C-alpha positions in Angstrom: 2.4 -32.6 -17.3 -0.1 -29.8 -18.1 -2.9 -29.5 -15.7 -6.3 -30.2 -17.4 -8.6 -29.7 -14.4 -8.6 -28.1 -11.0 -10.8 -29.0 -8.0 -13.9 -26.7 -7.7 -13.1 -23.5 -5.9 -15.7 -24.2 -3.2 -13.5 -27.0 -1.9 -10.7 -24.6 -0.9 -10.0 -24.3 2.9 -10.7 -21.3 5.0 -7.4 -19.7 3.9 -8.1 -20.3 0.3 -5.7 -23.2 -0.2 -7.2 -25.4 -3.0 -4.5 -27.7 -4.1 -0.7 -28.5 -3.9 1.5 -29.7 -6.8 1.2 -29.6 -10.5 3.2 -27.4 -12.8 3.5 -23.9 -14.1 3.2 -24.6 -17.8 1.5 -21.7 -19.6 -1.7 -23.8 -20.3 -1.8 -24.7 -16.5 -1.5 -21.1 -15.4 -4.0 -19.8 -17.9 -6.5 -22.5 -16.9 -6.0 -21.6 -13.2 -6.9 -17.9 -13.8 -9.8 -18.9 -16.0 -11.0 -21.0 -13.1 -10.7 -18.3 -10.4 -7.5 -19.8 -9.0 -3.9 -18.4 -8.8 -0.6 -20.0 -8.0 1.3 -19.0 -4.9 4.3 -21.1 -4.1 4.8 -21.7 -0.4 8.6 -22.2 -1.0 10.9 -23.3 -3.7 9.6 -26.9 -3.6 5.9 -26.5 -2.8 3.6 -25.1 -5.5 0.2 -24.2 -4.1 -3.0 -23.0 -5.7 -5.4 -20.6 -4.0 -9.0 -19.6 -4.4 -9.7 -17.4 -1.3 -13.2 -17.0 0.1 -12.8 -13.3 -0.4 -11.0 -11.6 -3.3 -9.5 -8.1 -3.5 -10.5 -6.3 -6.6 -10.4 -2.7 -7.9 -13.3 -1.4 -10.0 -11.9 1.3 -12.4 -14.9 3.6 -11.7 -13.8 3.4 -8.0 -10.0 3.9 -8.7 -8.7 6.4 -6.3 -5.7 8.7 -6.7 -4.7 10.7 -3.7 -4.1 14.5 -3.9 -0.4 14.0 -3.2 -0.1 11.5 -6.1 -2.1 13.8 -8.4 0.4 16.5 -7.8 3.3 14.2 -8.5 1.6 13.0 -11.7 1.2 16.6 -12.8 4.9 17.2 -12.3 5.7 14.1 -14.3 8.2 12.9 -11.7 8.7 9.6 -13.6 8.5 8.4 -17.2 6.3 5.3 -17.6 6.3 2.5 -20.2 4.6 -0.8 -20.8 6.4 -4.1 -21.6 9.8 -2.3 -22.0 11.6 -4.8 -19.7 9.2 -7.4 -18.3 11.9 -9.8 -17.0 13.7 -7.0 -15.1 10.4 -6.0 -13.5 9.5 -9.5 -12.3 13.0 -10.0 -11.0 12.9 -6.8 -9.1 9.6 -7.8 -7.6 11.1 -11.1 -6.5 14.1 -9.5 -4.9 12.7 -6.4 -3.2 11.9 -6.5 0.5 10.1 -3.3 1.1 6.5 -4.6 1.0 5.9 -5.0 4.7 5.5 -8.6 5.8 5.6 -9.8 2.2 9.2 -10.9 1.5 8.8 -11.7 -2.2 10.1 -15.3 -1.8 6.9 -16.6 -3.4 8.2 -15.4 -6.8 10.4 -18.4 -7.3 12.7 -19.1 -10.2 10.0 -21.3 -11.7 7.5 -18.4 -11.4 9.8 -16.0 -13.1 10.4 -18.6 -15.9 6.6 -19.3 -16.3 5.5 -15.7 -16.4 8.3 -14.7 -18.7 7.2 -17.4 -21.1 3.6 -16.1 -20.8 5.0 -12.7 -21.6 6.4 -13.9 -24.9 2.9 -15.4 -25.6 1.3 -12.0 -25.0 -0.5 -12.9 -21.7 1.6 -11.0 -19.2 2.5 -7.3 -19.1 4.7 -5.1 -17.2 4.3 -1.4 -16.4 7.5 0.5 -15.6 8.5 3.8 -14.0 11.9 5.4 -15.0 13.9 8.2 -13.6 16.7 9.5 -15.9 16.4 6.2 -17.9 16.8 4.0 -14.8 14.0 1.5 -13.8 12.9 2.6 -10.3 9.5 1.0 -10.0 7.0 -1.2 -11.7 4.4 -3.9 -11.5 3.3 -6.9 -13.7 0.2 -8.9 -14.2 -1.6 -11.3 -16.5 -4.3 -10.6 -19.0 -6.8 -13.0 -20.5 -9.3 -11.3 -22.7 -10.9 -8.6 -20.6 -9.7 -10.2 -17.4 -6.6 -8.8 -15.7 -4.8 -9.8 -12.5 -2.2 -7.5 -11.0 0.5 -9.8 -9.5 3.3 -7.8 -7.7 5.0 -4.4 -7.6 8.2 -2.9 -6.5 9.8 0.5 -6.0 13.2 1.9 -5.5 12.0 5.5 -5.1 8.8 6.5 -3.3 5.7 6.8 -5.6 7.5 5.0 -8.5 5.2 1.9 -8.2 2.2 4.2 -7.9 3.0 5.8 -11.3 3.2 2.3 -12.8 -0.2 1.5 -11.3 -1.7 4.6 -12.9 -0.1 3.7 -16.2 -1.6 0.2 -15.9 -5.1 1.5 -15.2 -4.8 3.7 -18.3 -3.9 0.6 -20.4 -6.8 -1.4 -18.9 -9.3 1.4 -19.7 -8.0 1.3 -23.3 -8.8 -2.4 -23.3 -12.3 -1.8 -22.1 -11.5 -3.6 -18.9 -13.7 -2.4 -16.0 -12.1 -4.1 -13.0 -9.0 -6.0 -12.1 -8.0 -8.7 -9.6 -5.6 -7.8 -6.7 -6.0 -11.3 -5.2 -5.1 -10.2 -1.6 -5.9 -6.8 0.0 -2.8 -4.9 0.8 -2.2 -1.3 2.0 -0.8 -0.5 -1.5 -4.0 -1.7 -3.4 -6.3 -0.5 -0.7 -4.9 3.0 -1.2 -6.2 2.9 -4.8 -9.6 1.8 -3.8 -9.3 -2.0 -3.6 -12.0 -3.8 -1.7 -12.9 -7.4 -1.0 -15.8 -9.2 -2.6 -17.1 -12.8 -2.0 -15.7 -15.6 -4.0 -19.2 -16.1 -5.6 -19.3 -12.5 -6.7 -15.8 -12.8 -8.0 -16.6 -15.9 -10.1 -19.6 -14.1 -11.7 -17.4 -11.1 -12.6 -14.7 -13.5 -14.0 -17.2 -15.4 -16.1 -18.4 -12.1 -17.6 -14.9 -10.8 -18.3 -13.9 -14.0 -20.0 
């Protein structure tokens, strides 16, 4: 059954856990993001919804590209594309284990199905990096109006996911999007300029974007 209402984000616990249960129907997922909430399954059988007290975001006017990455971009080490193979990107994000303590298991089969369905509806996008025609890195996220949330990334070759991130930012700028949600601060996002803001500030930004 489609979720029609979530608890207020202020009722989340100190870790951001707001609710458990429900479904991943497209309408439920879209309502969650519009309400400042995102799904994060705890395991294959436990669907949880989060609204952390602090949210990681990147403002595009603060987007940082390191000198090393700039040199790589100039050499065009990888070819990039958008929405060329969304399903393969999300499956690679689910399988890959090279993101530190994050083991990828939260991208369950149900999550893959849900976000793939959202992709056919035009709400989710993938950004890919290719080397000699082979997919070697990428990331995906969800877009609702001028709101965008980056969900997960993977790489098979160093810097491949960073190329995909830069391609994503170019796309967001073309959509007149000025910031995007990273949800949780990670070394990957922090390297591009991500920082945490309060939930209240996040909700104000979200309302403006929507």
